[in-house]
Short mmCIF file of the C-alpha atoms (twelve columns), coordinates in Angstrom:
data_MODEL
# 
_entry.id   MODEL 
# 
loop_
_atom_site.group_PDB 
_atom_site.id 
_atom_site.type_symbol 
_atom_site.label_atom_id 
_atom_site.label_alt_id 
_atom_site.label_comp_id 
_atom_site.label_asym_id 
_atom_site.label_seq_id 
_atom_site.Cartn_x 
_atom_site.Cartn_y 
_atom_site.Cartn_z 
_atom_site.pdbx_PDB_model_num 
ATOM 1   C CA . MET A 1   19.782  -63.820 6.204   1 
ATOM 2   C CA . THR A 2   23.426  -62.798 6.437   1 
ATOM 3   C CA . LYS A 3   24.928  -60.270 4.077   1 
ATOM 4   C CA . LYS A 4   27.358  -62.937 2.909   1 
ATOM 5   C CA . LEU A 5   24.536  -65.348 1.992   1 
ATOM 6   C CA . THR A 6   22.594  -62.575 0.275   1 
ATOM 7   C CA . SER A 7   25.677  -61.668 -1.772  1 
ATOM 8   C CA . MET A 8   26.190  -65.297 -2.730  1 
ATOM 9   C CA . LEU A 9   22.563  -65.653 -3.831  1 
ATOM 10  C CA . LEU A 10  22.726  -62.457 -5.872  1 
ATOM 11  C CA . ALA A 11  25.977  -63.566 -7.465  1 
ATOM 12  C CA . GLY A 12  24.448  -66.939 -8.259  1 
ATOM 13  C CA . ALA A 13  21.391  -65.335 -9.839  1 
ATOM 14  C CA . ALA A 14  23.590  -63.039 -11.931 1 
ATOM 15  C CA . THR A 15  25.669  -65.999 -13.073 1 
ATOM 16  C CA . LEU A 16  22.522  -67.937 -14.009 1 
ATOM 17  C CA . MET A 17  21.175  -64.989 -15.998 1 
ATOM 18  C CA . ALA A 18  24.514  -64.586 -17.758 1 
ATOM 19  C CA . PHE A 19  24.582  -68.306 -18.545 1 
ATOM 20  C CA . GLN A 20  21.027  -68.181 -19.925 1 
ATOM 21  C CA . ALA A 21  21.948  -65.198 -22.080 1 
ATOM 22  C CA . MET A 22  24.997  -67.043 -23.384 1 
ATOM 23  C CA . ALA A 23  22.966  -70.188 -23.960 1 
ATOM 24  C CA . ALA A 24  20.270  -68.416 -25.977 1 
ATOM 25  C CA . ASP A 25  20.592  -68.899 -29.726 1 
ATOM 26  C CA . LYS A 26  20.964  -65.586 -31.529 1 
ATOM 27  C CA . VAL A 27  18.710  -64.921 -34.517 1 
ATOM 28  C CA . THR A 28  18.803  -61.752 -36.604 1 
ATOM 29  C CA . LEU A 29  15.640  -60.880 -38.520 1 
ATOM 30  C CA . GLN A 30  15.796  -58.226 -41.246 1 
ATOM 31  C CA . LEU A 31  12.455  -56.544 -41.937 1 
ATOM 32  C CA . LYS A 32  11.339  -55.373 -45.376 1 
ATOM 33  C CA . TRP A 33  10.437  -51.889 -44.158 1 
ATOM 34  C CA . VAL A 34  10.489  -49.603 -41.122 1 
ATOM 35  C CA . THR A 35  9.075   -50.503 -37.718 1 
ATOM 36  C CA . GLN A 36  5.295   -50.618 -38.129 1 
ATOM 37  C CA . ALA A 37  2.327   -52.927 -37.517 1 
ATOM 38  C CA . GLN A 38  3.082   -54.738 -40.795 1 
ATOM 39  C CA . PHE A 39  5.642   -56.631 -38.650 1 
ATOM 40  C CA . ALA A 40  3.692   -56.681 -35.386 1 
ATOM 41  C CA . GLY A 41  3.905   -60.463 -34.917 1 
ATOM 42  C CA . TYR A 42  7.679   -60.350 -34.526 1 
ATOM 43  C CA . TYR A 43  7.681   -57.441 -32.091 1 
ATOM 44  C CA . VAL A 44  4.889   -59.094 -30.085 1 
ATOM 45  C CA . ALA A 45  6.803   -62.403 -29.969 1 
ATOM 46  C CA . LYS A 46  9.810   -60.577 -28.579 1 
ATOM 47  C CA . ASP A 47  7.863   -58.372 -26.149 1 
ATOM 48  C CA . LYS A 48  5.726   -61.223 -24.747 1 
ATOM 49  C CA . GLY A 49  8.749   -63.493 -24.259 1 
ATOM 50  C CA . PHE A 50  7.755   -66.063 -26.903 1 
ATOM 51  C CA . TYR A 51  11.258  -66.074 -28.401 1 
ATOM 52  C CA . GLU A 52  12.839  -66.285 -24.962 1 
ATOM 53  C CA . GLU A 53  10.646  -69.303 -24.142 1 
ATOM 54  C CA . GLU A 54  12.180  -71.024 -27.175 1 
ATOM 55  C CA . GLY A 55  15.704  -70.185 -26.022 1 
ATOM 56  C CA . LEU A 56  16.189  -67.519 -28.664 1 
ATOM 57  C CA . ASP A 57  17.760  -64.084 -28.500 1 
ATOM 58  C CA . VAL A 58  16.175  -62.319 -31.486 1 
ATOM 59  C CA . GLU A 59  17.380  -59.036 -32.944 1 
ATOM 60  C CA . ILE A 60  14.834  -57.317 -35.193 1 
ATOM 61  C CA . LYS A 61  16.455  -54.966 -37.719 1 
ATOM 62  C CA . PRO A 62  14.121  -52.409 -39.297 1 
ATOM 63  C CA . GLY A 63  14.340  -51.809 -43.024 1 
ATOM 64  C CA . GLY A 64  13.893  -48.623 -45.017 1 
ATOM 65  C CA . PRO A 65  14.322  -47.072 -48.456 1 
ATOM 66  C CA . ASP A 66  18.071  -47.716 -48.414 1 
ATOM 67  C CA . VAL A 67  17.892  -51.309 -47.131 1 
ATOM 68  C CA . SER A 68  17.633  -54.346 -49.405 1 
ATOM 69  C CA . PRO A 69  16.736  -57.381 -47.256 1 
ATOM 70  C CA . THR A 70  18.037  -59.780 -49.914 1 
ATOM 71  C CA . GLN A 71  21.422  -58.046 -49.967 1 
ATOM 72  C CA . VAL A 72  21.559  -58.029 -46.171 1 
ATOM 73  C CA . LEU A 73  20.839  -61.779 -46.157 1 
ATOM 74  C CA . ALA A 74  23.350  -62.533 -48.923 1 
ATOM 75  C CA . GLY A 75  25.992  -60.528 -47.072 1 
ATOM 76  C CA . GLY A 76  25.463  -62.442 -43.829 1 
ATOM 77  C CA . GLY A 77  23.873  -59.497 -42.010 1 
ATOM 78  C CA . ALA A 78  20.753  -61.505 -41.109 1 
ATOM 79  C CA . ASP A 79  19.710  -65.126 -40.611 1 
ATOM 80  C CA . VAL A 80  16.206  -64.651 -41.963 1 
ATOM 81  C CA . ILE A 81  14.360  -61.875 -43.795 1 
ATOM 82  C CA . VAL A 82  10.813  -60.735 -44.493 1 
ATOM 83  C CA . ASN A 83  10.322  -60.469 -48.258 1 
ATOM 84  C CA . TRP A 84  7.722   -60.624 -51.001 1 
ATOM 85  C CA . MET A 85  7.744   -63.806 -53.070 1 
ATOM 86  C CA . PRO A 86  8.016   -62.091 -56.501 1 
ATOM 87  C CA . ASP A 87  11.278  -60.466 -55.432 1 
ATOM 88  C CA . ALA A 88  12.519  -63.703 -53.859 1 
ATOM 89  C CA . LEU A 89  11.756  -65.771 -56.973 1 
ATOM 90  C CA . ALA A 90  13.242  -63.159 -59.325 1 
ATOM 91  C CA . ASN A 91  16.423  -63.130 -57.236 1 
ATOM 92  C CA . ARG A 92  16.496  -66.924 -57.128 1 
ATOM 93  C CA . GLU A 93  16.375  -67.103 -60.918 1 
ATOM 94  C CA . LYS A 94  19.266  -64.610 -61.036 1 
ATOM 95  C CA . GLY A 95  21.353  -66.893 -58.819 1 
ATOM 96  C CA . LEU A 96  20.596  -65.837 -55.231 1 
ATOM 97  C CA . PRO A 97  19.123  -69.024 -53.708 1 
ATOM 98  C CA . LEU A 98  16.426  -67.719 -51.353 1 
ATOM 99  C CA . VAL A 99  14.068  -70.275 -49.811 1 
ATOM 100 C CA . ASN A 100 10.673  -69.585 -48.256 1 
ATOM 101 C CA . ILE A 101 10.474  -71.334 -44.867 1 
ATOM 102 C CA . ALA A 102 7.154   -69.869 -43.667 1 
ATOM 103 C CA . GLN A 103 4.303   -67.684 -44.933 1 
ATOM 104 C CA . PRO A 104 2.580   -65.661 -42.176 1 
ATOM 105 C CA . PHE A 105 0.664   -63.496 -44.696 1 
ATOM 106 C CA . LYS A 106 -2.131  -65.411 -46.426 1 
ATOM 107 C CA . THR A 107 -3.584  -62.524 -48.437 1 
ATOM 108 C CA . SER A 108 -2.120  -59.658 -50.479 1 
ATOM 109 C CA . GLY A 109 -2.594  -56.067 -49.321 1 
ATOM 110 C CA . MET A 110 -1.352  -54.439 -52.525 1 
ATOM 111 C CA . MET A 111 -3.561  -52.267 -54.714 1 
ATOM 112 C CA . LEU A 112 -3.639  -49.352 -57.121 1 
ATOM 113 C CA . THR A 113 -5.489  -46.314 -55.787 1 
ATOM 114 C CA . CYS A 114 -6.789  -43.912 -58.440 1 
ATOM 115 C CA . LEU A 115 -8.430  -40.505 -58.496 1 
ATOM 116 C CA . LYS A 116 -11.958 -40.897 -59.831 1 
ATOM 117 C CA . GLU A 117 -11.666 -37.554 -61.651 1 
ATOM 118 C CA . THR A 118 -9.060  -39.051 -64.014 1 
ATOM 119 C CA . GLY A 119 -11.756 -41.234 -65.574 1 
ATOM 120 C CA . VAL A 120 -10.326 -44.555 -64.385 1 
ATOM 121 C CA . LYS A 121 -13.240 -46.873 -63.677 1 
ATOM 122 C CA . SER A 122 -11.727 -50.243 -64.618 1 
ATOM 123 C CA . PRO A 123 -8.313  -51.654 -65.612 1 
ATOM 124 C CA . ALA A 124 -9.272  -50.989 -69.257 1 
ATOM 125 C CA . ASP A 125 -8.983  -47.277 -68.441 1 
ATOM 126 C CA . PHE A 126 -5.289  -47.563 -67.460 1 
ATOM 127 C CA . LYS A 127 -4.327  -47.182 -71.139 1 
ATOM 128 C CA . GLY A 128 -2.620  -43.863 -71.739 1 
ATOM 129 C CA . LYS A 129 -2.434  -43.058 -68.040 1 
ATOM 130 C CA . THR A 130 0.504   -42.469 -65.707 1 
ATOM 131 C CA . LEU A 131 0.684   -45.002 -62.875 1 
ATOM 132 C CA . GLY A 132 2.875   -44.750 -59.787 1 
ATOM 133 C CA . VAL A 133 4.895   -47.893 -59.115 1 
ATOM 134 C CA . TRP A 134 7.251   -48.851 -56.299 1 
ATOM 135 C CA . PHE A 135 10.510  -50.455 -57.349 1 
ATOM 136 C CA . PHE A 136 13.183  -52.240 -55.218 1 
ATOM 137 C CA . GLY A 137 11.470  -55.596 -55.886 1 
ATOM 138 C CA . ASN A 138 7.917   -54.307 -55.384 1 
ATOM 139 C CA . GLU A 139 7.420   -53.668 -59.109 1 
ATOM 140 C CA . TYR A 140 7.143   -57.324 -60.119 1 
ATOM 141 C CA . PRO A 141 3.430   -57.887 -59.331 1 
ATOM 142 C CA . PHE A 142 2.590   -54.676 -61.231 1 
ATOM 143 C CA . LEU A 143 4.640   -55.690 -64.286 1 
ATOM 144 C CA . SER A 144 2.950   -59.097 -64.330 1 
ATOM 145 C CA . TRP A 145 -0.481  -57.464 -64.155 1 
ATOM 146 C CA . MET A 146 0.274   -55.080 -67.021 1 
ATOM 147 C CA . GLY A 147 1.592   -58.032 -69.053 1 
ATOM 148 C CA . LYS A 148 -1.637  -59.894 -68.421 1 
ATOM 149 C CA . LEU A 149 -3.615  -56.817 -69.554 1 
ATOM 150 C CA . GLY A 150 -1.435  -56.551 -72.659 1 
ATOM 151 C CA . LEU A 151 -0.338  -53.036 -71.745 1 
ATOM 152 C CA . SER A 152 3.168   -51.832 -72.531 1 
ATOM 153 C CA . THR A 153 4.932   -50.091 -69.649 1 
ATOM 154 C CA . GLU A 154 6.909   -47.934 -72.063 1 
ATOM 155 C CA . GLY A 155 4.243   -45.235 -72.298 1 
ATOM 156 C CA . GLY A 156 2.323   -44.087 -75.354 1 
ATOM 157 C CA . ALA A 157 -1.384  -44.042 -76.115 1 
ATOM 158 C CA . ASP A 158 -1.639  -47.847 -76.067 1 
ATOM 159 C CA . GLY A 159 0.414   -48.388 -72.931 1 
ATOM 160 C CA . VAL A 160 0.959   -46.924 -69.487 1 
ATOM 161 C CA . THR A 161 3.589   -44.483 -68.330 1 
ATOM 162 C CA . VAL A 162 5.325   -45.763 -65.212 1 
ATOM 163 C CA . LEU A 163 6.205   -43.136 -62.643 1 
ATOM 164 C CA . LYS A 164 8.863   -44.428 -60.259 1 
ATOM 165 C CA . GLN A 165 7.013   -43.764 -57.033 1 
ATOM 166 C CA . GLY A 166 8.774   -42.940 -53.802 1 
ATOM 167 C CA . PHE A 167 7.414   -44.533 -50.647 1 
ATOM 168 C CA . ASN A 168 4.803   -41.822 -50.260 1 
ATOM 169 C CA . VAL A 169 1.518   -40.759 -51.844 1 
ATOM 170 C CA . ASP A 170 2.661   -37.394 -53.264 1 
ATOM 171 C CA . PRO A 171 2.174   -38.284 -56.979 1 
ATOM 172 C CA . LEU A 172 -1.570  -38.731 -56.386 1 
ATOM 173 C CA . LEU A 173 -1.951  -35.683 -54.158 1 
ATOM 174 C CA . GLN A 174 -0.030  -33.549 -56.669 1 
ATOM 175 C CA . LYS A 175 -1.898  -35.158 -59.599 1 
ATOM 176 C CA . GLN A 176 1.299   -36.357 -61.257 1 
ATOM 177 C CA . ALA A 177 -0.293  -39.801 -61.687 1 
ATOM 178 C CA . ALA A 178 -3.812  -41.088 -62.201 1 
ATOM 179 C CA . CYS A 179 -3.132  -44.016 -59.878 1 
ATOM 180 C CA . ILE A 180 -0.468  -44.923 -57.337 1 
ATOM 181 C CA . SER A 181 0.654   -48.059 -55.540 1 
ATOM 182 C CA . THR A 182 -0.770  -48.393 -52.032 1 
ATOM 183 C CA . MET A 183 -1.148  -51.042 -49.373 1 
ATOM 184 C CA . THR A 184 -4.540  -51.630 -47.779 1 
ATOM 185 C CA . TYR A 185 -2.955  -51.098 -44.372 1 
ATOM 186 C CA . ASN A 186 -0.746  -48.083 -45.024 1 
ATOM 187 C CA . GLU A 187 -0.579  -45.682 -47.977 1 
ATOM 188 C CA . TYR A 188 -4.311  -45.812 -48.751 1 
ATOM 189 C CA . TRP A 189 -4.940  -44.299 -45.336 1 
ATOM 190 C CA . GLN A 190 -2.271  -41.676 -45.944 1 
ATOM 191 C CA . VAL A 191 -4.314  -40.550 -48.956 1 
ATOM 192 C CA . ILE A 192 -7.446  -40.382 -46.780 1 
ATOM 193 C CA . ASP A 193 -5.596  -38.524 -44.034 1 
ATOM 194 C CA . ALA A 194 -4.421  -36.005 -46.646 1 
ATOM 195 C CA . GLY A 195 -8.053  -34.986 -47.116 1 
ATOM 196 C CA . ILE A 196 -9.204  -37.005 -50.132 1 
ATOM 197 C CA . LYS A 197 -12.544 -38.699 -49.509 1 
ATOM 198 C CA . PRO A 198 -13.014 -42.434 -50.170 1 
ATOM 199 C CA . GLU A 199 -15.816 -41.653 -52.632 1 
ATOM 200 C CA . ASP A 200 -13.343 -39.652 -54.736 1 
ATOM 201 C CA . LEU A 201 -11.125 -42.723 -55.152 1 
ATOM 202 C CA . VAL A 202 -11.248 -45.975 -57.104 1 
ATOM 203 C CA . THR A 203 -9.178  -48.887 -55.815 1 
ATOM 204 C CA . PHE A 204 -8.068  -52.074 -57.560 1 
ATOM 205 C CA . LYS A 205 -6.873  -54.776 -55.182 1 
ATOM 206 C CA . TYR A 206 -4.442  -57.211 -56.778 1 
ATOM 207 C CA . GLU A 207 -6.286  -59.937 -54.857 1 
ATOM 208 C CA . ASP A 208 -9.577  -59.052 -56.620 1 
ATOM 209 C CA . GLN A 209 -7.902  -58.758 -60.046 1 
ATOM 210 C CA . GLY A 210 -6.576  -62.325 -59.920 1 
ATOM 211 C CA . VAL A 211 -2.938  -61.170 -59.961 1 
ATOM 212 C CA . ALA A 212 -2.178  -61.288 -56.238 1 
ATOM 213 C CA . THR A 213 1.213   -62.640 -55.254 1 
ATOM 214 C CA . LEU A 214 2.441   -63.686 -51.823 1 
ATOM 215 C CA . GLU A 215 3.808   -60.971 -49.559 1 
ATOM 216 C CA . ASP A 216 5.772   -60.907 -46.290 1 
ATOM 217 C CA . GLY A 217 7.079   -64.461 -46.165 1 
ATOM 218 C CA . LEU A 218 10.165  -65.589 -44.220 1 
ATOM 219 C CA . TYR A 219 13.233  -66.420 -46.328 1 
ATOM 220 C CA . VAL A 220 16.677  -67.877 -45.659 1 
ATOM 221 C CA . MET A 221 19.663  -68.817 -47.804 1 
ATOM 222 C CA . GLU A 222 19.391  -72.340 -49.191 1 
ATOM 223 C CA . ASP A 223 22.830  -73.533 -48.051 1 
ATOM 224 C CA . LYS A 224 21.957  -72.693 -44.423 1 
ATOM 225 C CA . LEU A 225 19.269  -75.381 -44.477 1 
ATOM 226 C CA . LYS A 226 21.996  -78.043 -44.715 1 
ATOM 227 C CA . ASP A 227 22.941  -77.178 -41.125 1 
ATOM 228 C CA . GLN A 228 20.731  -79.038 -38.617 1 
ATOM 229 C CA . ALA A 229 21.469  -76.546 -35.840 1 
ATOM 230 C CA . PHE A 230 20.304  -73.686 -38.072 1 
ATOM 231 C CA . LYS A 231 17.143  -75.584 -39.011 1 
ATOM 232 C CA . ASP A 232 16.379  -76.255 -35.338 1 
ATOM 233 C CA . LYS A 233 16.814  -72.547 -34.646 1 
ATOM 234 C CA . MET A 234 14.430  -71.632 -37.471 1 
ATOM 235 C CA . VAL A 235 11.821  -74.106 -36.207 1 
ATOM 236 C CA . LYS A 236 11.856  -72.331 -32.839 1 
ATOM 237 C CA . PHE A 237 11.837  -68.921 -34.510 1 
ATOM 238 C CA . VAL A 238 8.856   -69.719 -36.746 1 
ATOM 239 C CA . ARG A 239 6.897   -71.306 -33.886 1 
ATOM 240 C CA . ALA A 240 7.388   -68.272 -31.636 1 
ATOM 241 C CA . SER A 241 6.762   -65.814 -34.489 1 
ATOM 242 C CA . MET A 242 3.429   -67.416 -35.391 1 
ATOM 243 C CA . LYS A 243 2.462   -67.342 -31.716 1 
ATOM 244 C CA . GLY A 244 3.227   -63.625 -31.886 1 
ATOM 245 C CA . TRP A 245 1.126   -63.181 -35.012 1 
ATOM 246 C CA . LYS A 246 -1.903  -64.961 -33.610 1 
ATOM 247 C CA . TYR A 247 -1.630  -62.922 -30.394 1 
ATOM 248 C CA . ALA A 248 -1.454  -59.738 -32.488 1 
ATOM 249 C CA . GLU A 249 -4.558  -60.751 -34.460 1 
ATOM 250 C CA . GLN A 250 -6.521  -61.297 -31.251 1 
ATOM 251 C CA . ASN A 251 -5.144  -58.232 -29.435 1 
ATOM 252 C CA . PRO A 252 -4.684  -55.632 -32.197 1 
ATOM 253 C CA . ASP A 253 -4.597  -52.524 -30.013 1 
ATOM 254 C CA . GLU A 254 -2.051  -54.031 -27.626 1 
ATOM 255 C CA . ALA A 255 0.038   -55.180 -30.605 1 
ATOM 256 C CA . ALA A 256 -0.048  -51.654 -32.074 1 
ATOM 257 C CA . GLY A 257 1.171   -50.333 -28.709 1 
ATOM 258 C CA . ILE A 258 4.070   -52.786 -28.698 1 
ATOM 259 C CA . VAL A 259 5.041   -51.655 -32.205 1 
ATOM 260 C CA . LEU A 260 4.984   -48.019 -31.077 1 
ATOM 261 C CA . ASP A 261 7.207   -48.887 -28.102 1 
ATOM 262 C CA . ASN A 262 9.759   -50.276 -30.571 1 
ATOM 263 C CA . ASP A 263 9.658   -47.348 -32.984 1 
ATOM 264 C CA . SER A 264 12.862  -45.497 -32.190 1 
ATOM 265 C CA . SER A 265 12.216  -43.028 -35.013 1 
ATOM 266 C CA . GLY A 266 9.132   -41.605 -33.338 1 
ATOM 267 C CA . ALA A 267 7.546   -41.308 -36.793 1 
ATOM 268 C CA . GLN A 268 4.540   -43.544 -36.130 1 
ATOM 269 C CA . THR A 269 1.273   -42.477 -34.508 1 
ATOM 270 C CA . GLU A 270 -1.087  -44.489 -32.346 1 
ATOM 271 C CA . LYS A 271 -4.046  -43.843 -34.679 1 
ATOM 272 C CA . HIS A 272 -2.186  -45.014 -37.777 1 
ATOM 273 C CA . GLN A 273 -0.680  -48.104 -36.122 1 
ATOM 274 C CA . LYS A 274 -4.004  -49.246 -34.651 1 
ATOM 275 C CA . ARG A 275 -5.627  -48.850 -38.054 1 
ATOM 276 C CA . MET A 276 -2.718  -50.640 -39.725 1 
ATOM 277 C CA . MET A 277 -2.839  -53.532 -37.268 1 
ATOM 278 C CA . ALA A 278 -6.574  -53.998 -37.883 1 
ATOM 279 C CA . GLU A 279 -5.926  -54.242 -41.636 1 
ATOM 280 C CA . VAL A 280 -2.812  -56.446 -41.323 1 
ATOM 281 C CA . ALA A 281 -4.795  -58.885 -39.147 1 
ATOM 282 C CA . LYS A 282 -7.052  -59.485 -42.171 1 
ATOM 283 C CA . LEU A 283 -4.010  -60.532 -44.219 1 
ATOM 284 C CA . THR A 284 -2.503  -62.923 -41.657 1 
ATOM 285 C CA . ALA A 285 -5.892  -64.456 -40.788 1 
ATOM 286 C CA . GLY A 286 -6.147  -68.020 -42.040 1 
ATOM 287 C CA . SER A 287 -2.402  -68.668 -42.009 1 
ATOM 288 C CA . ASN A 288 -0.743  -70.933 -39.463 1 
ATOM 289 C CA . GLY A 289 2.622   -70.108 -41.003 1 
ATOM 290 C CA . ALA A 290 2.765   -72.984 -43.479 1 
ATOM 291 C CA . LEU A 291 2.981   -72.013 -47.148 1 
ATOM 292 C CA . ASP A 292 -0.163  -73.037 -49.045 1 
ATOM 293 C CA . GLU A 293 1.015   -74.656 -52.275 1 
ATOM 294 C CA . ALA A 294 -2.047  -73.364 -54.149 1 
ATOM 295 C CA . ASP A 295 -1.061  -69.796 -53.176 1 
ATOM 296 C CA . TYR A 296 2.505   -70.516 -54.248 1 
ATOM 297 C CA . LYS A 297 1.369   -71.871 -57.630 1 
ATOM 298 C CA . ARG A 298 -0.870  -68.854 -58.192 1 
ATOM 299 C CA . THR A 299 2.082   -66.559 -57.487 1 
ATOM 300 C CA . VAL A 300 4.348   -68.472 -59.876 1 
ATOM 301 C CA . ASP A 301 1.682   -68.551 -62.613 1 
ATOM 302 C CA . THR A 302 1.153   -64.786 -62.254 1 
ATOM 303 C CA . LEU A 303 4.881   -64.109 -62.532 1 
ATOM 304 C CA . LEU A 304 5.202   -66.380 -65.576 1 
ATOM 305 C CA . SER A 305 2.288   -64.702 -67.370 1 
ATOM 306 C CA . GLY A 306 3.927   -61.327 -67.891 1 
ATOM 307 C CA . GLY A 307 3.657   -61.381 -71.696 1 
ATOM 308 C CA . SER A 308 6.937   -60.854 -73.565 1 
ATOM 309 C CA . GLU A 309 8.794   -59.912 -70.382 1 
ATOM 310 C CA . PRO A 310 7.705   -62.255 -67.583 1 
ATOM 311 C CA . VAL A 311 9.220   -61.693 -64.121 1 
ATOM 312 C CA . ILE A 312 10.530  -65.267 -64.123 1 
ATOM 313 C CA . SER A 313 11.143  -67.361 -67.217 1 
ATOM 314 C CA . LYS A 314 10.631  -70.854 -65.817 1 
ATOM 315 C CA . GLU A 315 9.092   -72.784 -62.933 1 
ATOM 316 C CA . PRO A 316 11.354  -72.396 -59.872 1 
ATOM 317 C CA . GLU A 317 12.782  -75.463 -58.175 1 
ATOM 318 C CA . GLY A 318 13.482  -75.683 -54.456 1 
ATOM 319 C CA . ALA A 319 12.103  -72.199 -53.773 1 
ATOM 320 C CA . PHE A 320 10.235  -73.250 -50.630 1 
ATOM 321 C CA . THR A 321 10.302  -75.912 -47.940 1 
ATOM 322 C CA . HIS A 322 7.673   -77.183 -45.529 1 
ATOM 323 C CA . GLU A 323 10.349  -78.790 -43.372 1 
ATOM 324 C CA . ILE A 324 10.521  -75.898 -40.894 1 
ATOM 325 C CA . THR A 325 6.775   -75.349 -40.479 1 
ATOM 326 C CA . ASP A 326 6.086   -79.110 -40.324 1 
ATOM 327 C CA . ALA A 327 8.347   -79.284 -37.260 1 
ATOM 328 C CA . ALA A 328 7.217   -75.944 -35.790 1 
ATOM 329 C CA . LEU A 329 3.515   -76.785 -35.969 1 
ATOM 330 C CA . LYS A 330 3.693   -80.253 -34.425 1 
# 
């Protein structure tokens, strides 16, 4: 082969690659938190080429304590976000029209983890105690639960004192709170790794208490769904993302490795991510990406039942659509 022909072929290949890159539809996904196995399905979909197969060029933006996914979405900094439904519905009622287009997480991973030595054996023992609670939209399931229990969150002997918990487990370790907010796949294990034995803890899963609300759904702005090109892009995105999630469920250790490869902070460890992926797989199991209306209704009912201060004051309208998953799952 002549040098001239080789040069022409290389130039042609470069042009084709450039054309494919230009032709790919860009999608920006804003995560709810930092790079970790909680979001493995998206990283797997990108790493394994599932997005590329759909003609998508996906940018995954990690979150963090200073990042509000809803604000990023409202400001045009992302096309789609990962968010919890209580926060999405509360924002929708306040005038920010978020719409759930897919629900990869079927089950809630949220729970309160308590030190047994504080005397907490059941939710009835919360009265008079200090409880650690995450805010930034994560407080809504807790507030609904306390409303259902008839417990004031203003403190006092007949209520609970709410300690605004940072995204760590320090209040429990330092005994500033009887119980703290944890996820089954993350902070609970941080407590264990800090040296506290499982038998010295009591946990209350929101799922078991009948107050579980939907977590880690995919949300877009309502007006975007009037654009057919955007909808087509989301169909491809959801299809590839769910392919990523199912791959992650079946190959948890490989998925954890892919997450680690994408962690530019270097903060994550292999042990923690493998453990997290194993737990997250339990939460995505049973979901094909389509929102189950029974799960949605349970979430809405929980948020409406918050006593004198419910998270939402009325049944939402237009808060979800099956249009994207119906097309993606064909």
